[in-house]
C-alpha positions as CSV (number, residue, x, y, z in Angstrom):
1,X,-0.2,0.0,0.1
2,X,1.5,3.5,-1.1
3,X,1.8,5.6,2.1
4,X,3.6,8.8,1.3
5,X,4.3,11.1,-1.6
6,X,8.1,9.2,-2.0
7,X,6.7,5.8,-2.2
8,X,4.2,7.1,-4.9
9,X,7.1,8.7,-7.3
10,X,9.0,5.6,-7.0
11,X,6.2,3.4,-8.1
12,X,5.4,5.7,-11.0
13,X,8.9,5.5,-11.8
14,X,9.1,1.7,-11.7
15,X,5.7,1.7,-14.1
16,X,7.4,4.5,-16.7
17,X,10.6,2.6,-16.5
18,X,8.6,-0.6,-17.5
19,X,7.1,0.7,-20.3
20,X,10.6,2.4,-21.3
21,X,12.2,-1.1,-21.5
22,X,8.7,-2.4,-23.7
23,X,6.6,-4.3,-21.3
24,X,3.2,-3.6,-20.8
25,X,2.5,-2.8,-16.9
26,X,0.5,-5.5,-14.8
27,X,0.2,-5.7,-11.4
28,X,2.2,-9.4,-10.9
29,X,5.3,-7.6,-12.0
30,X,5.0,-5.0,-8.8
31,X,4.7,-7.0,-5.7
32,X,5.7,-4.0,-3.4
33,X,2.4,-2.3,-4.5
34,X,-1.4,-4.2,-4.1
35,X,-3.4,-4.1,-7.1
36,X,-5.6,-1.1,-6.1
37,X,-2.7,1.1,-5.8
38,X,-1.3,-0.5,-9.2
39,X,-4.4,0.8,-10.8
40,X,-4.7,4.0,-9.5
41,X,-1.2,4.9,-10.2
42,X,-1.5,3.5,-14.0
43,X,-4.6,5.4,-14.4
44,X,-3.4,8.8,-12.9
45,X,-0.1,8.0,-15.4
46,X,-2.5,8.1,-18.2
47,X,-4.6,10.9,-17.2
48,X,-1.5,13.2,-16.6
49,X,-0.2,12.0,-20.2
50,X,2.7,10.3,-18.6
51,X,1.8,7.6,-21.2
52,X,0.3,7.1,-24.6
53,X,-1.1,4.1,-26.0
54,X,-3.2,2.9,-22.9
55,X,-6.6,4.2,-22.0
56,X,-8.6,3.2,-18.8
57,X,-12.1,2.9,-18.2
58,X,-14.1,2.1,-15.2
59,X,-16.7,-0.6,-15.4
60,X,-19.8,-0.9,-13.4
61,X,-18.6,-2.7,-10.1
62,X,-16.0,0.3,-9.7
63,X,-12.9,-1.3,-11.0
64,X,-10.3,-0.1,-13.7
65,X,-9.9,-1.8,-16.9
66,X,-6.9,-0.9,-19.4
67,X,-7.6,-1.2,-23.2
68,X,-4.1,-1.3,-25.3
69,X,-5.0,0.9,-28.0
70,X,-1.3,0.7,-29.7
71,X,2.3,0.0,-28.1
72,X,2.3,2.0,-25.2
73,X,5.3,4.6,-24.7
74,X,6.2,7.4,-22.1
75,X,5.6,10.7,-23.4
76,X,8.2,13.4,-22.8
77,X,5.8,14.7,-19.7
78,X,6.2,11.3,-18.5
79,X,10.0,11.7,-19.0
80,X,9.9,14.9,-17.5
81,X,8.4,13.7,-14.5
82,X,11.1,11.2,-14.0
83,X,13.9,13.7,-14.2
84,X,12.4,15.9,-11.7
85,X,12.1,12.9,-9.2
86,X,15.5,12.1,-9.9
87,X,16.5,16.0,-9.8
88,X,14.8,16.2,-6.2
89,X,16.4,13.1,-4.8
90,X,19.7,14.2,-6.2
91,X,19.3,17.9,-4.4
92,X,18.4,16.1,-1.3
93,X,21.5,13.8,-1.3
94,X,23.7,16.8,-2.0
95,X,22.1,18.8,0.9
96,X,22.5,16.0,3.0
97,X,26.8,16.0,2.1
98,X,26.6,19.5,2.4
99,X,25.3,18.7,6.5
100,X,28.1,16.0,6.7
101,X,30.8,18.4,5.3
102,X,29.9,21.3,7.5
103,X,29.8,18.8,10.7
104,X,33.2,17.5,9.4
105,X,34.4,20.7,9.0
106,X,33.5,21.9,12.3
107,X,34.7,18.7,14.2
108,X,38.2,19.3,12.8
109,X,38.1,23.1,14.0
110,X,37.2,22.0,17.2
111,X,39.9,19.1,16.8
112,X,42.5,22.0,16.3
113,X,41.6,24.7,19.2
114,X,41.8,21.3,21.3
115,X,45.3,20.7,20.3
116,X,46.4,24.5,20.3
117,X,45.1,24.6,23.9
118,X,46.6,21.2,25.0
119,X,50.0,23.3,23.9
120,X,49.5,26.3,25.5
121,X,48.3,24.7,28.8
122,X,51.4,22.6,28.8
123,X,53.7,25.5,27.8
124,X,52.3,27.4,30.9
125,X,52.7,24.7,32.9
126,X,56.1,24.1,32.4
127,X,56.9,28.0,32.1
128,X,59.3,27.7,35.1
129,X,61.2,24.9,33.7
130,X,61.7,26.3,30.3
131,X,62.8,29.7,31.6
132,X,65.3,27.9,33.8
133,X,66.6,25.9,30.9
134,X,66.9,28.6,28.4
135,X,68.7,30.9,31.3
136,X,71.2,27.8,31.3
137,X,72.1,27.8,27.8
138,X,72.0,31.1,27.3
139,X,75.0,31.2,30.4
140,X,77.0,28.4,28.1
141,X,76.7,30.2,25.1
142,X,78.2,33.2,27.2
143,X,81.0,31.7,28.3
144,X,84.1,31.6,26.6
């Protein structure tokens, strides 16, 4: 059962891709979708002019029936739909990657700052020893 827009779009793309590959879409080809949802999506594809070569009719009992007029194919509008969904998915992937990149940069900056602070703390903690040793080195350099 289709429960959200993403599932609807993915199922629509699967149906359109099956037509592009030369197959006539049948509910049995899509076990992830029940027959009612399949019929509604295929009918929507026909009504939106994503597909040509098929027409749909409702029977008196409310069930959908499809007539093949000629070899079905996906129209330019259907191809544009596939492209727009793929572009949206690519945009979402790029946004997620950008967020991960920002998080990685923040972690790197945080590590750098912690390292600099650690060096400063260790220098300050040992400042008296450093000053004493610098004096000894200078005294050795001044003796002839």
